[in-house]
N, C-alpha and C positions, 0 to 999 in steps of 0.2 A: 802415496802420501806418507809424510813423516810428521808427527806432532809430538810435543812434549807437554807435560803438565808439572807444575810445582805448586805446593801449598804449604802453609805453615801457620802456626798460632802460638802466641805467647799469652798465657792465661794466669790471672791472679784471681782464684776462686777460693774464698774463705768463708767459714761459718760465721754467722752474725752473733750478736750477744744474746745469751739466754741464761736463765737462772732456774734450773730444775734440780733440786737436791737428789733426785732419784737417778739422774744421768750424769755421766762424766762431763765436765765442762770443757767443751772444745771451741769456745769462743775465740775467733781470730785465727784458728788453725786452718791449713789448707784442706779443702774438701776431699773426701774419699775418692780414690781413682781420678784425681784431677792433676794431670801433669802440668808442669810449668811451661815446657816447650813440647811441641809435637809438629811433625811435618811429613810430607811425602813428595815423591817425584816419580814420573813415569816417562817412558819413551815407547811410542807406538808406531810401527812401520808396516805398511802394506805396499808391496812393490810387484809389478808384473814380472812373471818368470819369462825370460827371453824364449821366443819360439813357441809360446803357448798363450792362451788367453786367461790362464790362472794367475792368482796372486799369492805371493809368499807373505806370511804374517809373522811379526815378532812383537811381543809386548813384554816389557819389563817394568817392575815398580819396586820401590824401596820406601819403607816408612820408619820413622823414628819417634820414640816417646821417651821423655825424661822420666826420672824416678817418680814413683807414686806410693802412697800408702793404700793398700787394698782393703783394709778393714774399717768397719764403721766406727770402731772405738779407737782407731789410729795408734795402736800399740806398735812399738818399734819392730817386733817380730813379724809384723804384717807388711813391712816395706818391701818394695820391688824396685830394683835398680833400673837404669835406662836400658832400652832395647832397640835394636835394629832388626827389621825383617825384610827379606827380599823374595820376590815371586817372579816367575817368567812363563811365557807361552810362546810356542812356535808352531806354525801350521800352514795349511793351504786353504784357499778360498776359490770356489768355482767362478767361471766368467760372469754368470748372472747373480752371484752372491747368495744363491740359495743353499749351497753345500759349503760347510766349513768343517775342517778337521783340525784339532789342536792337541798337541802334547803340552802338558802343563806341569809345573812344579811349584808348590807353595812352601814357604818357610825354607828356602834353599839352604840357609846357614844352620838349619835345625836348632834354632834358638829356643830353649825351654825357659819358660817363666811362669810365675804364679799370676793368674788373673784375679783371684780372690783368696785370701787367707782368713780363716775363721776359727774360733774356738770350737773344738770337737765336742758335740753334745754328750753329756754324761761322762766325760773323761777330763776332769779338772786338770788344767795345766797343759793339755795337749792341743795341738792345732792341726788342721787339715787344710787342703787347698784344692782349687780347681786350676788345672794347668792348661796352657794353650795347646792347640793341635801340633804334633810333631811334623817333621817334613813329610809331605804327601805329594804324590805325583799320579798322573793319569792321562787318559785320552778322552777327549770329548768330540763327538760327531753331531753336528747340527744340520737339520734340513728344514728350510723355510719354504713352504709351498704356497 
């Protein structure tokens, strides 16, 4: 079999009106970590291997997210540009589908980006961030009994 998926969203998510003198007024601004556009697509293939009763498996996917501001206070230093991420798997599946072995790689393009940027505690004027996982790869063996 071969099947594909595709999905996407266009989002307008903004803070409502509020009036609190103790907080920065973010009325009408885009929500934290709320991309305007995001989408994904995948191709999944499982085909019989000629002369055997095993299947070859190939899965690929790509995702896109437009720019976001990662901070709760929406400072310009906390902005993250748009990103593309791709992943893939290739492997074998036994005739009764109870054995599967996959070689996989995530973040093929090794795209590094900030998931969250925040003011570093007790260090005025400094910022820290949590970053996404770098390119990773591995082997997965599954047995369903």
